[in-house]
Structure formats: structure tokens, C-alpha cells
C-alpha positions, -999 to 999 in steps of 0.1 A, spaced: 0 0 0 14 34 -10 18 64 12 -12 84 -1 -35 54 5 -23 51 41 -28 88 47 -63 86 32 -73 56 54 -59 73 85 -79 105 79 -110 85 71 -108 66 103 -103 97 124 -133 114 107 -158 86 115 -180 91 146 -186 53 151 -150 51 163 -154 78 189 -161 53 217 -133 30 209 -102 47 225 -78 19 216 -86 21 180 -84 58 180 -49 56 197 -39 31 171 -49 53 142 -32 83 158 1 63 162 -2 52 125 -7 88 114 24 99 133 45 71 117 32 82 83 43 118 89 77 107 101 81 84 71 71 112 47 96 136 63 124 110 60 116 103 24 118 140 15 152 142 32 165 112 13 153 126 -21 170 159 -13 203 143 -4 203 122 -36 196 152 -57 224 172 -41 248 142 -46 240 138 -83 243 176 -88 278 176 -72 289 146 -93 277 163 -125 296 196 -117 328 177 -109 328 155 -140 353 165 -168 325 169 -194 309 196 -172 340 214 -159 365 216 -187 346 204 -218 366 171 -221 352 136 -224 364 112 -197 392 89 -210 373 57 -202 339 68 -214 323 49 -243 300 72 -263 281 43 -276 271 29 -242 272 60 -220 239 71 -205 227 104 -191 228 107 -153 195 107 -134 185 143 -125 160 150 -99 130 171 -111 131 208 -101 169 208 -92 195 232 -105 210 204 -125 177 199 -144 175 236 -151 211 236 -166 203 206 -187 172 222 -201 192 252 -213 198 248 -251 226 274 -252 253 283 -226 281 309 -226 312 299 -246 348 298 -235 356 330 -255 340 363 -248 310 369 -270 306 332 -280 282 305 -271 285 267 -267 270 245 -294 247 221 -274 262 187 -269 297 198 -279 328 215 -265 328 240 -293 323 277 -287 308 296 -316 309 334 -323 293 353 -352 296 389 -361 304 415 -388 293 449 -398 271 468 -423 289 497 -440 277 523 -465 302 542 -486 293 574 -504 321 583 -528 328 614 -549 355 608 -576 371 637 -596 374 612 -625 360 578 -631 380 547 -637 354 535 -661 320 518 -662 315 493 -634 351 495 -622 365 486 -588 387 517 -591 357 539 -584 349 519 -552 383 517 -535 419 529 -543 434 509 -572 463 530 -585 465 510 -617 431 522 -627 437 560 -623 431 575 -658 461 592 -674 466 619 -700 432 622 -719 415 607 -688 390 585 -705 361 584 -682 334 604 -665 344 634 -644 328 644 -611 312 611 -604 293 601 -573 282 566 -562 268 547 -532 276 511 -523 275 488 -493 299 461 -507 324 463 -478 297 450 -454 310 417 -439 299 386 -420 322 364 -401 320 331 -381 345 319 -355 348 286 -336 370 275 -307 374 239 -296 398 226 -270 418 195 -278 448 175 -266 469 190 -294 460 226 -286 430 248 -294 412 241 -327 401 274 -341 384 283 -374 375 316 -391 353 323 -421 347 358 -434 328 371 -465 321 405 -480 302 416 -511 331 426 -534 328 396 -557 319 417 -587 323 454 -597 288 457 -610 268 436 -585 265 426 -549 283 392 -551 297 374 -520 334 371 -519 356 350 -497 380 370 -476 392 346 -450 387 308 -446 413 291 -423 417 268 -394 444 263 -368 454 237 -343 480 247 -318 507 266 -337 497 253 -372 474 272 -395 461 263 -430 437 282 -452 433 316 -467 441 347 -448 465 377 -448 498 369 -464 526 364 -439 545 392 -458 520 417 -444 521 430 -409 484 435 -402 491 458 -372 507 483 -396 474 487 -416 461 523 -410 425 529 -401 409 544 -433 375 545 -449 391 534 -481 396 496 -482 423 498 -508 448 522 -495 473 535 -490 498 529 -519 529 510 -507 510 483 -489 490 455 -505 463 440 -484 468 406 -499 450 375 -488 458 340 -502 459 303 -494 488 291 -473 501 267 -446 519 285 -417 537 276 -385 537 302 -356 563 297 -329 561 321 -299 593 327 -279 608 356 -259 641 375 -261 654 399 -235 620 397 -217 602 408 -250 574 385 -263 583 375 -299 571 351 -326 586 333 -355 564 325 -386 572 304 -415 548 299 -444 543 283 -478 519 304 -498 501 302 -531 523 313 -560 511 335 -588 537 349 -612 526 382 -628 544 392 -660 546 422 -683 552 415 -720 572 439 -741 543 449 -764 514 452 -740 506 471 -709 483 444 -695 499 422 -668 497 385 -675 494 356 -650 506 325 -670 497 300 -642 529 281 -647 542 282 -611 560 252 -598 570 261 -562 552 280 -534 562 314 -522 585 310 -492 580 336 -464 596 338 -430 589 366 -404 600 376 -369 576 396 -348 585 416 -317 558 428 -293 574 452 -267 552 474 -246 556 503 -269 541 486 -300 549 460 -326 578 454 -351 582 428 -378 611 418 -402 601 397 -431 620 379 -459 605 362 -490 618 339 -517 598 333 -549 603 316 -583 589 335 -613 581 310 -641 568 311 -676 562 280 -698 551 287 -734 531 262 -754 561 256 -776 597 258 -763 614 256 -730 601 271 -698 618 302 -683 622 307 -646 641 328 -621 644 330 -583 643 363 -565 636 377 -531 621 406 -511 623 420 -475 600 441 -454 602 461 -422 569 472 -407 552 480 -374 532 501 -351 546 524 -325 526 539 -296 533 576 -291 512 599 -268 481 586 -252 462 566 -278 481 581 -307 502 558 -328 525 556 -359 523 528 -384 548 522 -411 562 498 -437 592 497 -460 596 470 -487 621 462 -514 627 432 -537 631 420 -573 600 398 -570 579 422 -550 554 432 -577 521 417 -566 529 420 -529 532 458 -528 502 472 -547 469 460 -562 475 450 -599 499 479 -605 533 462 -609 546 430 -625 571 406 -609 591 403 -642 591 413 -678 591 392 -710 606 402 -743 586 397 -775 600 363 -783 593 351 -747 630 341 -743 641 367 -719 626 367 -684 639 396 -663 630 402 -627 620 438 -618 633 458 -588 603 473 -569 602 492 -537 577 511 -516 569 527 -483 539 537 -462 536 558 -431 505 568 -412 499 587 -380 467 584 -360 457 611 -335 429 607 -310 411 640 -303 390 624 -276 379 589 -267 355 588 -296 371 612 -322 402 604 -342 421 612 -374 446 594 -396 470 610 -420 486 584 -443 511 586 -472 521 558 -496 547 554 -523 556 526 -547 578 524 -578 590 497 -602 623 501 -622 614 485 -655 639 476 -682 643 499 -713 623 475 -735 592 475 -712 560 488 -726 554 525 -721 518 519 -708 530 501 -677 528 518 -643 561 531 -631 552 550 -599 521 556 -577 515 578 -546 486 585 -523 476 607 -494 447 600 -471 433 622 -443 402 615 -423 380 623 -393 363 594 -377 337 594 -349 326 564 -328 298 575 -304 294 538 -295 318 509 -298 295 494 -325 293 525 -347 319 545 -367 310 575 -389 337 593 -409 347 616 -437 379 611 -457 398 628 -484 422 610 -508 446 623 -534 465 598 -555 487 599 -586 499 574 -612 528 578 -636 535 555 -666 568 544 -681 561 567 -710 559 597 -686 522 602 -689 505 607 -656 471 612 -640 457 620 -606 425 614 -585 407 634 -559 382 615 -538 359 624 -509 344 594 -491 317 594 -464 313 561 -446 290 548 -418 297 514 -402 275 495 -378 290 464 -361 270 434 -349 
């Protein structure tokens, strides 16, 4: 007989007047009722103790404390622990999403993976003194190779609106015995000049010190990139992203945190033929670009020294292939000055530097008409930018960039020889998630035949992070 039945009988017996004369029976019923109450109290205590014990075991288990599966656990036969109704453990189990291990992330239910999503929406309103041509990227960001020269073929005093720089990114973080497994995926809408087409910016994964995928080239010090409305500037620094495998090895020297990076990156020889001003990518590469970099991170900022080795190769349909090895070096960094102010810079030189220094402006080598002579081209450039903070929410950047390629005498006169740019802006962030700014750009382009052109641009941008 269960507890509710016993209680019901006891109450029923006590309520019947026919038992009023029988004192022994009344005493028996009273004693039975007392025992029932004691039994009920004890049963509640036992249930509470069991619930607390199960909750303590759940919190102390590796799967709940550090996200790791116990070494002896068999996922095929393991069963979920019994959880008492109404307990804290039951409430935690019922939650579909919990806070992740990284700030701003959440745990994927049933896994140790923390996931974070984000991005921003950005609108650019751009006035160009001269257009680069119909549906041309050069009207949307600085591409010095598209600045019209001499007759300036194109529309003057052009204005356009676009939101192509808007981005979406996804990150994941998963602990493992070999180090954290991290992934990053980022897209924007710059896939086409005349449409809003998604474009892959970053797609890479890393485990411990090893990274594989597409991201910023190791030749580029990302901390040296100035804060500009213009996604393409300044001249003298190419914001290049490409597929690679890379090893990152942290160490310290003289109490200064440092890092050594070594990478194999996707090759892409870019050649200039004698009779044409259009750069050619023959797609005949045989070896990856080899890049090594040392980063120093003292309290006053960041400094990097980078060396690169590349093979430039051309294989015609008929005849022998032509190839040549060359190299390049770069010194770049960011220096903290007064308050939040900082100076960013980069100096680059090499004879295979072409595509690493400016967007589509310079070739890595030149080919004579017969395709027999492959000659590497000395190229150099520099960039400097100073950022001043007027207050906690107002700031300005003044940036200058320069790049030049020393082409051989037989090079086509329509090839770009030199490019320069100056940016100055005023940015306001009333909230962390919002930046509104106005920027002025002046850029010039000179050809091998001494023709030149310039561009004036005013750009208003509003950016809202999510």
C-alpha cells in the first residue's frame, strides 16, 4: 500500500463518529498517522540528499567542468545521469545554449565547441574627380593601376553609393589534446564590380601553432594597416590574402614577447610583356612562395622583419620554360606615441615584390617579344600613417604611400612606373558598435612613357557592427 493510501485511510478513520467510543482504535490510528508523517519527512530528506549528490557529481565531471570527455567513457554505451526534477542540474540541462569559452561566444549544445558570429554593415558614399570607367573597382576603392592618365578616358565628377564592404564572419573554438582548434570564415560583397556578389576574404583553421587556409599573407604586418574609410589604401602596402600553410612559434628574447612565422603560400607569377601594358598571369608556377617573419611585441608597440623567396616562371606552349628565383624584404610595425596616438609604417624592397606591394599595379618580371628573356623587376615602396585621438570617440589618420618599379628599357610604355597616395580623415565612434567618418584622398599614377594622372576623392562612410 502506498503512502497516499495510508494517509487517506488514517484521515477517514479519524473522521468517522462510530469510532469515537473505541479509545484503543483511536490511539492506534493516531500512532499510525504519526508514523506516516515521520516516514514522509524522512523520504523527502533522502530525495534531497540524492539530488544534491547527483548535482555535485555532475559539476565535478570532466564533461561539465572543462569540456573534455572522460578517458574511459564509451560514447556508444554511456547514458545520461538521473537528474531530480526541479533541481539546479535539471535547469542547466534544459538550457539549449550556454556561454562559450571565449567572450562573445556560445556553446553548441552537446559539444565543447564555442561559436561566435559577427560582422558589420557599411555604407560608402564616394565622390571621384574622375571615373576609372563603367563598373570598375577603381571607383569603389583605391586601385592606383586604374587611375586614368593623359586624356582621362572616363566620366568626371562622379558620385556613387555602395555597401559592398559589409561583412559577415563566423568563428569557432574547440579545446583538444593538441591545442585549441580554431576556425574563421569571413565574407564581403566585393565579388563583382557591377553587382553585390559574396566574396571569400578569410577561410582558415588552426590547431596549436599550425594554420592552414586563406588569410592575410605572412609578408603583411596587419598591425601596420592604418584605419581608413578606403579599403584599398594606401599605396605601398598590398592588403593581400591568399591560401597558405603556416607555423607560428612564440618565444621571448630579452623579456620581450616574440614570434617566428614560416609559411608556404600560393604562388602567382605576374608578367609584363614587351608589347602590351596588361599584366599576364601564366599560371605556370611550380613552387610555393616561401616567407619567414619575426615579430617583436614590446610594450611600446609592434615590429616585424620579413623575408621572402619566390620563383617566377613562364612555360610557353612551344619551347622551354623560363624561370628565375628572387627575393624581397619588409620592415613594418606600429609604435605607440602619446596617449592613444600611434605611428604605423612599412618599408619594402625586392626583385619579385610586384604583386605584394600594390593592387594590380606592378609585375614581378618582364618578358621580351619572343618570350625568351625573363627579367625580374626591382620594386620598392613605403607607407607611413599617424593616428591622432582628439578624444575617446574622435580620431584622425594621415597616411602617405609610395611605390615604384624600375622597369627595363624595352618595357611597354603603358606600364605603371610609380604611384603615390595621401589619405586624411576624421572618424567618430559615439558607440563601440558605430563608426561614422569623412575622408579625403589624393592619388597619382605615372607611366613608363611619362604620362600621368591624378585622382581626388571624398568618401563618407557609416559602419555598424553586430
